N, C-alpha and C positions, 0 to 999 in steps of 0.2 A: 504493500500500500504506500509506504513512504517513498519507495522508488518511483511509483507511478505519479505521486504528487510532485516530486522533483522534475520528472519528465514534462508534466503539464506546465509547471512554472517556467521551465526552460523555453517551451514553445511560446508561452505568453510573452516572455521577455524578448524573445527573438522577433516576435511580430511587432511589439510596441517600440522596440529600439529604433525602428525606421527601416525602410526598404533600401536595398543597395541600388536597385535600378528604378529609374523614373520612366514610365511609359510616355509615348508621344503626347497623350492628352495632357499630362502634367507639364511637359516642356512647353506645349502650346499655351497653356494657361499662364505659366510664369512669364511668357512674353507679352501678356496682355491680349492674347488672341489677335496679334497684329496682322497675321496673314488672312484673317477672316473679317476684319473690321469693315463695317458698312456693306457686308455681302449677305445675300440670301443663301442659306445653307441647307443642303440636304444631307442626311446622315445615314450611312449604311452601318448597322450595328446589331448586336444582340446582347444578352446579359453579361457576356465576358468583356464588353467595352466599359471598363471602370478605371477610376484612379486607385491609388494605393490605400485609400480610406473607404473603398468599396462604393464610391459614388458613381452613378451611371454617367457615361458620356452624354447620354440624352439630356439628363438634367443639367449637367455642367454647361453644355452649349445653349440650352434653353434659357439659362439664367445669365449667360455671359453678356456683359455690357457691350453694345455696338455690334452684336451678332444677332441675326434674325434666323432662327431655326424654323424652316417652313415645311419640311417634309422628312419623314423617316422611311427607310427601306429595310425590309426584313429578309434575310436569307433563309435557308432551311431552319426550321424550328421557330422562326419569327423574331421580331424585335425584342419582345419581352420573354422569349423562350417558352411559350406556352403551346407549341405545336409538336406533335410526335414526329419521329424520323420518317421522312418520305411523304408526309402529309402535305397536301396543297394548303397554302396559307392565303387567306383572303385579305382584301384591302379594308382597313378599319381606321378608327380614330383612336390615338393613344389616350387612355383614360386619364393619365396623370398630367400630361402637358396640353392636351387638346390638339396636338399636331397630327396631320394626316399621315397614315402609315400605308405604304405600298408593299405588296408582296413581290419578292423576287424568287419565289419557289412555288411552282405550280404551272399555270399556263404561261406565265411571264417570268423568264430568268433575267432578262435584260431590261433596264429602264427604257421606257418609250419616250419619244420626244414630248408627249403630253405630260408625262411624269416630271420631266426635267425643265419644262417651260418656265417655271417661276423660280428657279434656283440659279445662282451664279457659280457655286462650287459644290461638288459632291464629296463628302468626307467619308472615309472608310476607317472604322475602328472595331476590329474583331480579333480575338485571340485564336490563332490557327495552331495546327499541330505539325506542320512541316511534311505532310503526306499528300500525295497526288490524288488519292481517291476520296479525300475529305473535302467537301464541296465549297468551302468558304473562299478559297483562293480563286476558284472558277467564277464565283460571284464577283470578286474583286476585278478579275480580268474583263468580264463583260460590262461591268460598270465603267471601266476605263474606256472600252470601245464606244460605249454610248456617249460618254463625255467628248471623245474625239470627234464623233459624228455630229454632235450637236453644239460644238464650240463652247463647252463648259470646262471649268477647271476641275481637276481631280486631286484630292489630298489624301495621303495615307498617314494616320497616326500610328507610328510603329510600335510593335510589341515583340517580345522574344520568340524565337523558335524554341519550343520547349526541349527539343532534342539537341540543342546547340547549333552552331553554325558550320559544323564540319562533317555532318553525317549525310553522305550521298550514297544511295543504293538504287540500283535498278536501271533498266533500259529506258530509252525515250519512247514516247507514244508514236505509233506508226500509222500511216495513212489507212483509213478504214476502221480505226479503233478509237477515234476521238469521240468523247462524250462528256457529260458534265462530271463524271468521275475520272476522266482523263482528258481534260480540256485543252491542255497545251503540251508541246513536245518538251517535257521535263522528266527527270527520273522519278521513281516512286517516292524516294526520300530525296529532297532537293537542297537541303542545307542552307536556306535563305530565310530571313525575316520577311514579313509581308511587304515592308518597304523596299527591301532589296529585290524581292521577286517582282514587284511592280516596276522597278527600274530596269530589270532584265527583260520583262515582257515588252516594255516600251522601247528600250534601246535595241533589242534584237528583232523588232517588228513581228512579234508573236501575236499581237492583237491587230485588228483592223484599224488603220489610221494611227495617229500618234497623239497621245493624250498630253494636255498641259498639266504635267505631273509635279506635285510638291510632296516631299516626304518630310514629316516632322520626326526626327530621330529620337530614340531613347537616349538617356544619359546613364552611363555606368555599365552598359552591357558589353560583353566580349564574346567572341565566337566559341570559346571553350566552356561557356556557362550553360548548364542545364537549368531548367526552370527553378528547381529548388535553390539554386545558387543565387537567384536574383533577389530573394527576400520579398518578392511580390505576392499578394494574395491571389489564389486561384479561384475563379468562378467557372464552372463547367461550361465550355462552349457548346456542348450538346449533352444529352442525358447519359450517354454511355462513356463519357470522358470525365468522370467525377473528380479525378485527381490528376496532376501532371504526369504521374507515372503511367497512367493509361494511354498517354500519347506515345509512349514507347511500346506498349503492348499492341496498340492498334495495328501497326504494320507487321507484327509477329503473326497475327491470325486473321487479319481483315480480308485478305484475298481468299483464303480457305473458306471463310464464312459464306462466301458467295455460292458455294456448292449446295448449301442447305442440307448437309449430311451430318456434320459434327456440331456439338455445342461448344462454343468458344468462351463460355462464361457469361454470355448475354442472357439475361433472365435470372442470373444468380448474382452474387456479390462481387464477382471477379471478372468484369467485362474485358474480353479480349485476352485473358490470361490463361485460358485452358484449351486443351484439345480433349474432347470426351464424346462418348457415345454409349448407348445401353449395352452394346455387345463387346466392348473392349475389356481386356484383362488389365486393370490399372497397374498392378505391380510389375507385370511382365513388360508393359509398355515403358514404364519408368526406368526399368533396368536397361532396356535397349536404347532409350533416348540418352541417358547419361553415359552409356558406353561409347557414344559417338564423340564425346569430349568436344562438343561445340564450343568455340571460344566465347567467353562471356555469358554462357547460358548453363543453368542447372534445372532439373526437373524433379518433382515429387509426385507420388501417386495421389489421386483425389477421387472421391466418390461423393456425388451430391445430387439433389433433386432441384431442378430449376423452379423458381417461383412463377415465372411467366415466360411466354415465347413471343418473339417478335413476329413470327409467322407460323401459321398452322403447318406450313410445309416443312418447317424445321423440326417440330416435335409436337405431334397432335395430342399426346397424352401427358406430357410433362413428366415422363417416368424418370427414375433414377438413372444417372449416367456415370460412367467410369472413365478415367483417363489420367492426364497429368496436368499439373499446374506449372507454368513456366516461371522461372526466376531469372532476371537479367542481372548478372553479377558485375558485368563491366560493359556498359552500353557502347563504349568506344571500340571495343574489340569484337563485339557480337555483330554478326550479320543478321539483323532483325528479320528481314523479309524472307530470307531463304529458310528460316527455322521451320516454317509451316510445310515447306516442301520436304525437309528432312523427316518431319512427322509423317507425311504421306508415304515416303519411302519405307519407313519402319512399319507402318500399318499394312502396307502392301506385302511386306515380308511376313508379317504375322498372320494376315488374313488374305491370302492371294486370290481367293474366290469372291471377294466382296465387290469387285468391279466398281471401284470408288467413283470414277467419273461417269460411268454409265448409269448410275442410280438416278441421276437427275439431269438428263441431257439438255433440258430446257434452260439450264443455268449456264451453259457453255458461253452464250453471247455475253452475259454480264461478267463472267470470269475473265474472258478475253479482253473486255473493255477495261476492267480494272488493271489487268496486266499490261494493257497498251499494245497487245499483239496476240496472235494465236500461236506464235512460235513456242512460247513457254509451255503451254498446255500440250501441244502436239509433240514436242521433243521429250517432255517429261513422261508422258504416258506410253511411250514406246517401251520403256524398261522400268519406269518408276525409279530412276536414279538421278539424284541431284547433280551428279557430275556431268550429266547430259545437258544441263541448262546453265551451269555456272558461267561459262564463257559468254553465252548470249546475254544472260542477265546483267553481267558486269561490263559489257562492251562499251557503254556510253558514259559511264560514271566519271572517269577522270577527265575526259574531254569536256564534259559539262562543267565540272569544277573549274577547269582552266578558263572556260568561256565566261562563266558567271562571276568569277572572282573580280572582274573589272567593275562590277556593280556593287561590290561590298561597301557597306557603310561603316562596319565595325571590324576590328582586328583582334588578335590574341592579346596583345599587351596594352591596348588603349581602347577606351569606350567609344571613340568617334574618329572616323577616318576622314571621309569627305566633308567638306564644308558646304559646297554648292550642291544641293540635293534636288535641284529643279531639272 
């Protein structure tokens, strides 16, 4: 009990001692909102758009002197976070501010000329997780395109990449596989903050047109920082990312989850942390996974009964499942994305008659879209060996790192590199 009290006290002191990193909204506020003075502002945000005292960017801009907040734009889950994953979000009025809210998830992903008519600058402030299949960066990109097409300014209030600024994994999206979960030709893990990614998309002509882009940088962030290093509070950007650690687990199992065969901890208390099914021998699987000696990864056997299912296609009866819980012991050494393919390799060895991919062929299209290619699935399913996809999976990572590094705002030893962020 005494040890627990000391731990709680340490957490409280760490939080109240002040954050190490200031997000873009705080830097903007400290400047007196000078870049927004006299302008009509539209804001793209969700509950993760906050300052370090948990005040919403919606309320900060609505109260800012000389700034007129005239429209709010909500991505997947909505401005106030009250929509379920994948649900269409309707246009409404924000109850607290009275400002019109437009949905950018549903029939309309991209702001229309009518939506942008009465604004001068569209501001983006959302905590992302640095992964290509997580749709907020796609919302940012199409908003940039809309601003370019309608001669509006676009501003990013920057936030950390919770994985740090050095984690790049995966191949680029290929022609025929672009979608809202693979919107631009970037790796699955791209190692950029939202502001840096916006600069890359704009500078490398990945969006239609060229946006009048301004990035308000953070203060105090370095590329080697994971989110826990920042001292910033975490607000879940979506329901299944309740803690910053879940941003690391999302790429560990997110692609596999598209097959609708295994439980990845969704519906339980460990979202994206598990590989489980009703027919798996948990102890045998655990032993085999640990025998691989994957760098930066460990596994323990787990048995649990989900509380809910995101889809009846995943688990109609919510029966007990068995498998492994994943532990990331060194995120810098771990290849997060390939972990799920090692799991599939081991499961195929244990249960060769299961026909893993053939159980739900209707999911092929989404699996390939998330991978950004059909090559990963086709090469892997010939023998169910990770060695057959490693070279293809890794082929673009270093070249992308070299290309994107010219758009870095932050470096290892200092919190701010570039001064001119227009």
